[in-house]
N, C-alpha and C positions, 0 to 999 in steps of 0.2 A: 603177526605173532605166530600164526599157524604155519607160515612158510618157513620160518626159522626152525620150528620144532620138527617139521617134516625133513628139512635138510639135515638136522641133527640126527634124526632116526636113520636116515639113509647113510650118513657117515658111520654110525655105529654098526650098521649091517656090513658096510665095506670093511671096516676095521676088523670085525669078527671073521669074515671070510679070509682076509689077509692073514690074520693070526692062525687060522686053521691050516692054511696052505704053507706057511713059513717053515715048519719043521721038516717038510718033505722036499725042500730045495737043497741041493748040494752046497756045502760051504764053499765060498769063494767064487760062486758062479755069478754070471751077470744078472740072472733072475733074482738072486738073493740081494744083490746090491740095489736093484730097482725096488724090491720089496721094502728094503730099509728106507729108501727115499720116500716111498709111498706112505710108510708109517709116519714119517715126519710131516708130510703134507696133510694127511688126514688128521693127525694129532693137532696141528696148528689150526686146521679148520674147525675141529671140535672145540678147541679152546676159544676161538673167536666167536663161534655160534653160541657157546655157553655164556660168554660175556654179553652178547646181544640179547639173549633170552633173559638173563639176569637183570640187565639194565632196562628191559621192557621197551626197547627202541622200536618204533614203528615208522618206517620211512614212507609208507603209503598213505 
């Protein structure tokens, strides 16, 4: 359970850093496109980890 919570916390940190950097990227640039894709990947990861934590799944 602790592993899932640690991964969730790391995802939140990454999402916060990405959200802080996003406004400084020029519109239409490659960096902005990659940031949007990273938002999606991190968001899906947060959702999945939230479900694992909520379900109290322990694979170990």
